[in-house]
C-alpha positions in Angstrom: 159.4 145.7 142.3 160.7 144.7 145.4 161.5 147.7 148.0 165.0 148.2 148.7 164.7 147.1 152.3 163.0 143.9 151.3 165.2 142.9 148.6 166.8 139.5 149.0 170.5 139.2 147.5 172.0 135.7 146.6 175.0 136.3 147.8 173.5 135.8 151.4 173.0 132.3 150.5 175.5 129.6 150.9 176.0 126.2 149.7 178.9 125.3 152.1 178.6 121.9 153.4 176.2 120.9 150.6 176.5 118.5 148.0 174.4 118.7 144.9 174.1 115.8 142.2 172.8 116.6 138.7 171.6 114.1 136.2 169.8 114.0 132.9 166.9 111.4 132.6 164.6 109.9 129.7 164.9 111.3 126.2 167.7 114.0 125.2 166.9 117.3 124.6 168.8 120.3 123.1 169.7 122.7 126.0 170.2 119.8 128.8 174.0 120.6 128.6 173.5 124.6 129.4 171.3 123.2 132.3 173.8 121.0 133.5 176.7 123.6 133.3 174.3 126.4 135.0 173.9 124.0 138.1 177.5 123.0 138.2 178.7 126.5 138.0 176.2 128.3 140.1 176.7 125.1 142.8 180.5 125.6 142.9 180.0 129.4 143.1 178.1 129.1 146.2 180.5 127.0 147.6 178.6 123.6 147.4 180.2 120.3 145.9 178.5 119.5 142.8 178.5 116.0 141.3 177.6 114.6 137.7 175.5 111.3 137.7 176.6 109.9 134.3 173.8 107.9 132.3 170.8 109.1 134.4 169.3 106.6 137.2 171.3 103.8 136.0 174.6 105.6 136.8 172.9 106.7 140.4 171.9 102.9 140.8 175.4 101.3 139.4 177.6 104.2 141.3 181.2 104.1 141.1 182.6 106.0 138.3 179.3 106.9 137.4 179.1 109.6 140.0 181.8 111.8 139.6 182.4 115.5 141.3 182.4 118.3 138.7 184.9 120.9 138.2 184.3 124.6 136.8 186.5 123.4 133.8 184.4 120.3 133.2 181.6 122.1 131.8 183.5 124.5 129.4 182.5 124.4 125.8 179.1 122.4 126.8 176.7 125.4 126.0 176.7 124.7 122.3 176.3 121.1 122.2 173.4 119.3 121.6 171.8 116.0 123.5 173.3 115.6 127.0 177.1 114.9 127.5 176.6 113.2 130.8 174.6 110.8 129.2 171.2 109.6 129.7 169.6 106.2 129.9 166.2 104.4 130.5 166.6 102.4 134.0 164.7 99.5 135.0 166.4 99.0 137.8 165.6 102.2 139.7 161.9 101.1 139.2 162.6 98.4 141.7 163.1 99.1 145.6 166.2 97.2 145.4 167.6 99.7 142.8 166.5 102.6 144.7 168.3 101.2 147.9 171.5 100.9 146.0 171.0 104.6 144.9 170.5 105.7 148.0 173.8 104.1 149.3 175.6 105.8 146.7 174.4 108.9 147.5 174.7 108.9 151.2 178.5 107.9 150.5 179.1 110.9 148.9 177.2 113.1 151.2 174.6 113.9 148.6 171.4 115.1 149.6 170.5 117.4 146.8 169.2 116.3 143.6 168.8 118.4 140.6 166.9 116.1 137.8 166.6 117.1 134.1 164.0 115.1 132.3 160.3 114.5 131.5 157.4 113.6 133.8 158.5 110.0 134.2 161.9 111.0 135.6 160.5 113.5 138.1 158.0 111.1 139.2 160.7 108.9 140.1 162.9 111.7 141.6 159.7 112.3 143.8 159.0 108.6 144.8 162.5 108.3 145.6 162.4 111.4 147.8 159.1 110.0 149.6 161.0 106.8 150.5 164.3 108.2 151.6 164.1 108.1 155.3 162.8 104.4 154.9 165.5 103.7 152.6 168.2 105.0 155.2 166.9 102.8 157.7 167.3 99.8 155.8 170.9 100.6 155.0 171.2 101.1 158.8 169.7 97.8 159.5 172.0 96.1 156.9 175.1 97.9 158.4 176.1 99.7 155.0 175.7 103.3 157.1 176.0 103.8 160.7 173.3 105.9 162.3 174.9 109.1 162.7 175.3 109.4 158.8 171.3 108.3 158.4 170.7 111.4 161.0 172.9 113.6 158.9 171.6 113.0 155.7 167.9 112.5 156.9 166.5 114.7 154.1 166.4 114.5 150.4 165.8 117.6 148.4 164.9 117.4 144.9 164.3 120.2 142.3 163.4 119.5 138.6 163.5 120.8 135.3 161.8 119.7 132.4 163.8 118.6 129.4 161.6 117.3 126.6 161.1 118.5 123.1 157.5 117.6 123.1 156.4 120.5 125.6 154.3 117.9 127.1 154.7 118.9 130.5 151.7 121.1 132.6 152.7 124.0 134.3 155.5 125.2 132.0 155.1 127.4 128.9 158.1 126.0 127.5 160.4 123.1 128.3 163.8 122.9 127.5 164.4 121.6 124.1 161.1 122.4 122.4 162.3 125.8 120.6 165.5 123.7 119.2 163.1 121.1 118.3 160.8 123.6 116.3 164.1 125.3 114.7 164.9 121.7 113.2 161.2 121.1 111.9 161.1 124.6 110.2 164.5 124.2 108.6 163.3 121.0 106.9 160.0 122.7 106.2 161.4 125.7 104.8 163.6 123.4 102.6 160.8 121.0 101.7 158.6 124.1 100.4 161.2 124.9 97.6 161.2 121.4 96.1 157.3 120.9 96.4 156.7 124.2 94.7 158.9 122.9 91.8 156.9 119.9 91.2 153.7 120.9 92.4 153.7 118.3 95.2 151.7 117.6 98.3 154.0 116.8 101.4 153.3 115.2 104.6 155.3 115.6 107.3 155.3 113.5 110.6 156.9 115.2 113.7 157.6 113.7 117.0 154.7 114.1 119.7 153.6 110.4 120.7 150.9 111.9 123.2 151.3 116.2 122.5 150.8 117.7 119.3 152.6 121.1 120.6 155.4 120.6 117.7 152.9 119.6 115.1 150.5 122.5 115.9 153.3 125.3 116.5 155.1 124.3 113.5 152.0 124.4 111.6 151.5 127.6 112.6 154.8 128.9 111.8 154.8 127.8 108.4 151.3 128.2 107.5 150.6 124.5 106.8 147.5 123.4 105.0 146.2 121.0 107.5 147.4 119.5 110.9 146.6 116.6 113.0 147.3 116.2 116.6 146.3 114.0 119.2 144.5 116.6 121.9 141.9 117.6 119.2 141.1 115.0 116.6 139.3 115.9 113.5 135.7 115.6 113.1 134.1 113.0 111.3 134.6 113.5 107.7 137.5 115.1 108.1 139.1 113.4 105.1 136.6 115.0 102.7 137.2 118.5 104.2 140.8 117.9 104.0 140.8 117.1 100.5 138.4 119.7 99.4 140.6 122.4 101.2 143.8 120.7 99.4 141.8 121.2 95.9 140.8 124.8 96.5 144.4 125.8 97.5 145.6 124.3 94.0 142.5 126.1 92.1 143.8 129.3 93.7 147.0 128.8 91.8 148.9 127.7 94.8 151.7 125.0 93.7 152.2 123.1 96.9 150.3 121.7 100.1 152.0 121.0 103.3 150.2 118.6 105.9 151.8 118.1 109.4 151.3 115.0 111.2 151.6 114.4 115.1 153.3 111.0 115.4 150.3 110.3 118.1 147.7 111.9 116.0 144.2 109.9 116.3 140.9 110.5 115.0 137.7 110.8 117.5 137.6 107.2 117.9 141.2 107.1 119.3 142.3 105.1 115.9 145.7 106.2 114.7 145.9 108.6 111.8 149.1 107.7 110.2 151.2 109.8 107.7 150.9 106.9 105.3 147.2 106.9 105.4 147.0 110.8 104.8 149.3 110.2 101.8 147.1 107.3 100.5 143.8 109.7 100.9 145.4 112.5 99.2 146.8 110.2 96.1 143.4 108.5 95.9 140.9 111.2 96.1 142.8 113.7 94.6 145.6 112.3 92.5 148.0 114.7 93.8 151.9 113.6 93.5 152.3 113.3 97.4 155.3 112.5 99.6 155.9 111.5 103.0 159.0 112.9 105.0 159.3 111.5 108.9 161.5 113.9 110.5 162.3 111.3 113.5 165.4 112.0 115.6 166.7 114.8 113.5 164.3 117.0 115.9 166.4 115.9 119.0 169.5 116.8 117.6 171.9 119.9 116.5 172.6 122.6 118.8 170.4 124.4 120.9 169.0 127.4 119.8 169.3 130.9 121.8 165.8 130.5 123.4 166.8 127.1 125.0 170.2 128.2 126.0 169.1 131.0 128.2 166.2 129.3 129.4 168.1 126.2 130.6 170.8 128.8 132.1 168.1 130.5 133.9 166.3 127.4 135.2 169.7 125.9 136.4 170.6 129.2 138.5 167.0 129.1 139.6 167.3 125.5 140.7 170.4 125.8 142.6 168.5 128.7 144.3 165.5 126.6 145.3 168.0 123.6 146.7 169.8 126.3 148.8 166.3 127.6 150.2 164.7 124.3 150.8 163.8 123.0 154.0 162.6 119.3 155.1 159.0 120.2 154.7 159.4 121.7 151.0 157.7 119.7 148.6 159.7 118.6 145.5 159.3 121.5 143.1 159.7 122.2 139.4 161.5 125.3 138.2 159.6 126.5 134.9 158.9 129.6 132.8 155.5 131.4 133.1 155.3 134.4 130.8 158.9 135.8 131.0 159.2 134.9 134.5 161.0 131.8 136.6 158.4 130.1 138.6 158.7 127.4 141.2 155.8 124.7 141.2 155.0 121.8 143.3 156.4 118.8 141.0 153.8 116.3 141.9 150.6 119.1 140.9 152.3 119.6 137.5 152.6 115.6 137.0 149.1 115.0 138.0 148.2 117.8 135.6 150.1 116.3 132.9 148.6 112.7 133.6 144.9 114.2 133.5 145.7 115.4 130.0 146.1 111.9 128.7 143.2 110.5 130.6 141.2 113.0 129.2 142.5 112.1 125.8 141.7 108.4 126.5 138.1 109.1 127.4 137.3 111.4 124.4 137.1 114.6 126.4 139.1 116.4 123.9 137.9 119.9 124.4 139.1 119.4 128.5 142.3 118.2 127.0 143.3 121.1 125.2 142.3 123.1 128.0 144.4 121.1 130.5 147.4 121.6 128.1 147.1 125.5 129.2 146.6 129.0 127.5 149.4 128.9 125.4 148.3 125.6 123.6 144.5 126.8 123.3 145.6 130.1 122.0 148.1 128.6 119.3 145.0 126.1 118.3 142.7 129.0 118.1 144.7 131.0 116.0 145.9 128.4 113.9 142.2 127.5 112.8 141.5 131.3 112.7 144.3 131.8 109.9 144.2 128.3 108.0 140.7 128.2 107.1 138.9 130.8 105.3 135.2 130.9 106.1 132.8 131.3 103.1 131.9 135.0 102.3 128.6 134.1 103.3 129.7 133.2 106.6 131.9 136.6 107.4 130.5 139.3 109.3 130.3 142.6 107.1 131.7 145.6 109.5 132.1 148.3 106.8 135.4 149.3 108.4 138.8 149.8 106.7 141.7 149.0 108.5 145.6 150.1 107.0 148.6 148.0 108.2 152.0 149.4 107.4 155.6 148.7 108.5 157.8 151.4 110.2 161.6 151.6 110.9 164.4 149.0 110.2 163.0 145.7 109.0 162.9 142.7 111.5 162.4 139.2 110.9 158.8 138.1 111.6 157.0 141.4 110.3 155.7 139.5 107.5 154.3 136.9 109.7 152.3 139.7 112.0 151.2 141.4 108.8 149.9 138.1 107.4 148.1 137.6 110.6 146.5 140.8 110.8 145.3 140.7 107.3 143.8 137.4 107.7 142.1 138.2 111.1 140.9 141.3 109.9 139.1 139.8 106.9 137.6 137.1 109.2 136.2 140.0 111.5 134.4 141.4 108.5 137.0 144.5 107.6 138.3 145.4 104.4 142.1 145.4 104.9 144.7 147.8 103.0 148.1 147.5 102.9 150.5 150.5 103.2 154.0 150.2 101.3 157.3 152.0 102.5 155.7 153.1 106.0 154.4 156.7 106.7 156.5 158.0 103.1 154.3 155.5 101.2 151.5 156.7 103.2 151.6 160.1 102.3 152.4 159.5 98.6 149.3 157.3 98.5 150.9 153.9 97.9 147.8 152.2 99.7 146.1 149.1 98.3 143.5 146.5 99.3 145.0 143.6 100.3 143.2 140.3 100.4 143.4 136.8 102.0 145.4 135.3 99.4 147.9 137.9 98.9 149.7 137.0 102.2 150.1 133.4 101.4 153.5 132.0 102.2 154.5 135.1 103.9 155.2 133.6 107.4 158.7 132.1 106.7 159.8 135.4 104.7 162.6 137.6 106.4 162.8 141.3 106.4 159.5 143.2 105.1 157.5 142.6 102.1 155.3 145.8 102.5 158.7 147.6 102.5 159.6 150.0 105.4 161.0 153.4 106.4 162.1 155.2 109.0 160.2 158.5 108.0 158.4 159.9 110.6 154.5 161.4 109.8 154.9 164.9 111.6 156.1 166.7 108.3 153.7 165.1 106.2 150.5 165.0 108.5 148.2 167.1 106.3 148.8 164.4 103.5 148.5 161.5 105.6 145.3 162.9 106.8 144.3 163.4 103.1 145.0 159.6 102.2 143.3 158.6 105.5 140.0 160.8 104.2 140.4 159.5 100.5 140.7 155.9 101.5 138.1 156.0 104.4 140.6 154.3 107.0 139.1 153.5 110.3 142.0 152.0 112.1 145.6 151.7 111.8 148.0 148.9 112.8 151.7 150.0 112.9 154.4 147.3 113.2 157.8 148.5 113.9 160.6 149.6 116.4 161.0 152.9 118.4 160.2 154.9 115.4 156.7 153.1 115.6 156.2 154.5 119.1 157.3 158.1 118.0 154.9 157.7 115.0 152.1 156.8 117.3 152.7 159.7 119.6 152.9 162.1 116.4 149.6 160.9 115.2 147.9 161.1 118.8 149.0 164.6 119.1 147.8 165.6 115.6 144.4 164.5 116.9 143.6 168.2 117.7 144.0 169.5 114.4 142.8 166.4 112.4 139.6 164.3 113.0 141.2 161.7 110.8 143.6 160.5 113.4 140.9 160.0 116.0 140.3 156.3 115.2 141.9 153.3 116.7 145.8 153.3 116.7 147.6 150.0 117.8 151.4 149.4 117.5 153.2 146.2 117.5 157.0 146.1 118.7 159.2 144.8 115.8 162.8 145.4 116.0 166.0 143.3 116.3 167.3 145.8 119.1 164.4 145.0 121.7 164.4 148.5 122.8 160.6 149.4 122.9 159.2 150.7 126.0 156.3 148.8 127.7 157.1 145.5 125.9 159.6 142.6 127.4 160.3 141.2 123.8 160.0 142.6 120.2 159.2 140.7 117.0 162.8 140.2 115.4 164.9 139.9 118.5 164.8 136.1 118.7 166.0 136.0 114.9 168.8 138.5 115.7 170.0 136.4 118.8 170.0 133.2 117.2 172.3 134.7 114.4 174.7 136.2 116.8 175.0 133.1 118.9 175.4 130.9 115.9 178.3 133.1 114.6 180.0 133.1 118.1 180.0 129.3 118.1 181.4 129.6 114.6 184.1 132.0 115.7 185.1 130.3 119.0 185.2 126.9 116.9 187.6 128.6 114.6 190.3 128.8 117.2 190.2 125.3 118.3 193.5 123.4 118.2 195.2 126.9 117.8 197.0 128.7 120.6 194.8 130.6 123.2 192.8 133.3 121.5 190.3 135.9 122.8 187.3 137.4 120.2 186.2 140.9 120.6 182.5 140.8 118.8 180.5 144.1 118.2 176.7 143.7 117.9 174.1 145.9 116.8 171.2 147.2 119.1 171.9 151.1 119.0 172.2 152.1 122.6 170.4 149.2 123.8 172.5 146.5 125.2 169.8 143.6 125.0 171.5 141.8 122.1 175.1 141.9 123.7 174.0 140.9 127.1 171.6 138.3 126.3 173.4 137.2 123.2 176.6 136.9 125.8 174.6 134.6 128.2 173.6 132.2 125.3 177.4 132.0 123.8 179.1 131.7 127.3 180.6 135.2 126.7 183.2 136.5 129.3 182.1 140.0 129.4 179.6 142.0 127.6 180.0 145.9 127.4 176.8 147.7 126.9 175.7 151.6 127.4 173.4 151.1 130.4 176.1 149.8 132.5 178.6 152.5 132.4 182.2 151.0 132.5 185.8 152.5 132.8 189.4 151.5 132.0 189.6 150.1 135.7 186.8 147.8 134.7 188.5 147.0 131.1 191.6 146.0 133.0 189.8 144.0 135.5 188.2 142.1 132.5 191.6 141.5 130.6 193.1 140.1 134.1 190.3 137.8 135.0 190.5 136.5 131.2 194.6 136.3 131.5 194.2 134.3 134.7 191.7 131.9 133.1 193.7 131.3 130.1 196.5 130.5 131.9 194.8 127.9 133.8 192.0 126.4 131.8 190.0 127.6 128.9 191.7 128.2 125.5 188.9 130.8 123.8 187.3 134.0 125.4 184.7 135.8 124.1 183.9 139.5 124.5 180.5 141.2 123.3 180.5 145.0 122.9 177.3 146.9 122.1 177.8 149.2 119.0 177.1 152.4 121.3 178.2 151.3 124.5 180.8 154.0 124.8 181.8 156.3 122.2 185.5 156.4 123.4 186.1 152.8 124.4 185.6 151.6 120.8 185.6 148.0 119.4 189.1 148.8 118.0 190.1 150.4 121.5 189.0 147.5 123.3 190.7 144.9 120.7 193.9 147.1 120.9 193.7 147.0 124.8 193.0 143.2 124.8 196.0 142.3 122.5 198.6 144.7 124.5 197.5 143.3 127.8 197.2 139.6 126.8 200.8 139.6 125.2 202.3 136.4 125.6 199.1 134.9 127.1 196.4 135.0 124.1 196.2 136.9 121.2 193.0 138.8 119.9 190.7 138.8 116.8 187.9 141.2 116.4 184.3 141.0 114.3 181.7 143.3 113.5 178.8 141.1 112.9 176.7 144.2 111.2 173.7 143.4 109.2 173.6 139.6 109.3 171.9 140.1 112.4 169.1 141.8 110.9 168.5 139.3 107.8 167.7 135.7 107.7 164.3 133.8 107.7 162.6 134.4 111.2 162.7 131.9 114.0 159.9 129.6 115.0 159.6 131.9 118.1 159.3 135.1 115.8 157.1 133.6 113.5 154.7 132.7 116.1 155.1 135.8 118.3 154.2 137.9 115.3 151.6 135.8 114.2 149.7 135.6 117.9 150.7 139.3 118.8 148.8 140.6 115.6 146.0 138.4 116.0 145.0 139.9 119.3 146.1 143.3 118.3 143.0 143.0 115.2 140.6 141.8 117.7 141.4 144.3 119.9 141.0 147.0 117.0 137.7 145.6 116.1 136.3 145.8 119.8 137.4 149.7 119.8 135.8 150.3 116.2 132.6 149.0 117.6 133.0 150.8 120.8 133.7 154.1 119.1 131.3 154.0 115.9 128.7 156.7 116.4 126.2 158.3 113.8 127.6 156.7 110.8 131.5 157.3 111.6 134.3 156.2 114.0 135.3 158.7 116.5 138.2 157.7 119.0 140.2 160.2 120.9 140.7 158.9 124.3 144.1 158.0 125.6 143.2 154.1 125.7 142.5 154.2 121.7 146.2 154.7 120.6 148.0 151.6 122.3 151.0 149.4 122.2 150.5 145.7 122.7 153.5 144.1 124.7 154.4 141.4 126.9 155.1 142.1 130.4 156.4 139.4 132.6 153.4 137.1 132.5 150.7 138.9 130.3 150.2 140.4 127.0 148.9 144.0 127.8 147.7 147.0 125.9 149.2 150.3 127.0 148.2 153.7 125.8 151.4 155.0 124.3 151.0 158.6 125.8 151.6 156.7 129.3 154.8 155.1 128.1 156.4 158.7 127.2 157.6 158.9 130.9 159.2 155.3 130.7 161.1 156.4 127.8 164.9 157.8 127.3 163.9 159.3 123.9 167.6 160.8 123.4 169.1 157.1 123.5 166.0 155.5 122.3 165.7 153.1 125.2 163.2 152.2 127.9 164.3 153.8 131.1 164.0 150.4 132.9 164.8 147.0 131.1 164.1 143.6 132.6 167.1 142.0 131.0 169.3 144.0 133.1 168.3 141.4 135.7 170.2 138.4 133.7 173.6 140.1 133.7 174.6 139.2 136.8 173.9 135.4 135.7 176.4 135.8 132.7 179.0 137.1 135.1 178.2 134.4 137.5 178.6 131.7 134.8 182.2 133.3 133.4 183.2 133.2 137.2 182.9 136.8 138.3 182.1 137.8 141.8 178.9 140.0 141.3 175.8 141.0 143.2 172.7 139.2 142.2 168.9 140.1 143.0 166.6 137.1 143.9 163.8 139.1 145.4 161.5 137.5 142.4 162.7 134.2 143.2 161.2 131.8 146.2 157.9 131.8 146.0 156.3 128.3 145.5 153.0 128.8 143.5 150.4 126.2 142.4 149.3 124.9 139.1 145.9 126.4 138.2 144.0 124.9 135.5 142.7 128.3 134.3 145.3 130.8 135.3 144.1 134.2 136.1 144.2 136.7 133.2 147.4 138.0 134.4 149.1 135.2 133.1 147.8 134.8 129.5 151.4 133.5 130.2 153.0 133.9 126.9 150.5 132.7 124.8 153.0 134.2 122.8 155.3 131.5 122.2 
């Protein structure tokens, strides 16, 4: 963390005298509106003029009413809308020199020299060319007498910042592009629905998803639903794949499975670069196996619908970062892209990213498929490796035999994605040669002996199931440690994987401390964070938190909509999370809340009064609906009822109030695509660590692991997945309130306040370093191989 004296604060940056234009270009993607909203509000907040360019580059060329000044209110209610409300169009005119000359004239007339482009690699390449030609275009405009020399000097440099909006996630340099997560939501909703009808009729379904040149959507949705086969352009199947696929489908049916799912990217090809169509796959299955087979082409459904919580937060963070980048840019700064690496915003040179993206296509055209996968980045490679590991079971003869027994159990409250993690752990464990055991009902079931071997087929179809199929309890092991040690002995358990929330940390610490009395616990112990509250120390994200955020955001959207057309109304909404304000704060950012009250940021009656006055002022002038979130344990005296009554009384005559307690709906439901994949990949990594530790600690016919680093939590920190000894996490933890002492997301709170028009301080010390695209980034950035 930056030292106090080197911290940079955003209020020291000013946009006074600057004009920023924002446009969306190319294919639309959910979340583009959230990015536009963030750019407009952040731009206005710093004192700049902000303009909408309607209909993408076409609007820039045509000028007139297509380029309009934006106001704070003009982006209200945009956050939850899919597509792009300022329009997008493919533009032939901008590809010509004459078109770009017209565009330059239209921008100079309005004093615009800062351009924020939201689109794919084609749109961003066009923007960079425009920037390179800018001084030449101005000279031409001077020669033609359309602008004077003074204007040419004043607006001599064009600054460009790009944000990648593309559902395909086909842009190198960023882990996730705006729209990808929402597209995955649409695909998974369809797959989950199709699975029920397929099971009823014992059918095979071939699903075609978007991705003409990139197989990300196909690969990740296959990973998220446990598809039997996936076909993507980056890694065509080996020759003779038809036979192998049919064998696998046949074996699945013989194993009493009633359905098969095959996912095909629209750009899927074979080793000779010939297309593999969904109809071709269907005909293969029908002719060779005689299975009842149907094709479903998802098409533009994937582009539609409301943006997911992840896309709203990503787009809001990127939009704010884009404005910061424009404020700090100089004439010599190259055009950059703001992107996501792990859990961090980064700035990368635009053309480096574009060139690497183009290299992927070139590698595919030249049949260098391994290289194409590598160029896609670590996240893509990791997805492919994990899918192969979990989808295709090796024959018994090819499996290693380790003679180790590994137990897996859930602890604490249920969280969506737990089952995906258990499935992944079981299948990776079996692939590593271990015998896997499932413990029912956490440590309560452990001491009662509810332990049984779990096989590959037992966890089929678990990925999309919510809650905890193993059963989970909050019971800690300390009281029953002797009985648990006895069960460990009886079942010869050599390693333990605990999946759970804050209780899981306490469990691991208790088992670690019991090592001095019980040798049975001198084994590799690993914990995966799984809780909707996201209150586990040692990790930025927990399995289940994304699903809960989506439930909150979806409900907030509905609640806000319920007041449309009525008088002005403010909703007070209570979220879960214990003492951790993650759900209230990040949910507030994603839902466009006006305030979020949390335990970590203490507040008093003056703050409440100030918030009411702020909302009253906004209600009088512009907005119709207000949204206030409160974490359940934010303050013992300022309860949800108290805040509701205060707002009702103080807002009398201007707005009325309603309150909602969201409760356990935040804990239920099918896991989001993010949680399915996060759970799947983090569990696979944990099992590989357990195997490594088992091999290291096996001496004289038994496992003995007594060091600090043999009891670890696997978490995501900034850009890396890190194993951290639980003993070392004790100092980072507030055990009374069950939260980490430092929480990264508190840095996002100023964004929510800025976007709700509050004056606030915002630390931007982490922003501003222009990095470079590296083919294989250092280990530090296994960058969200978790998404």
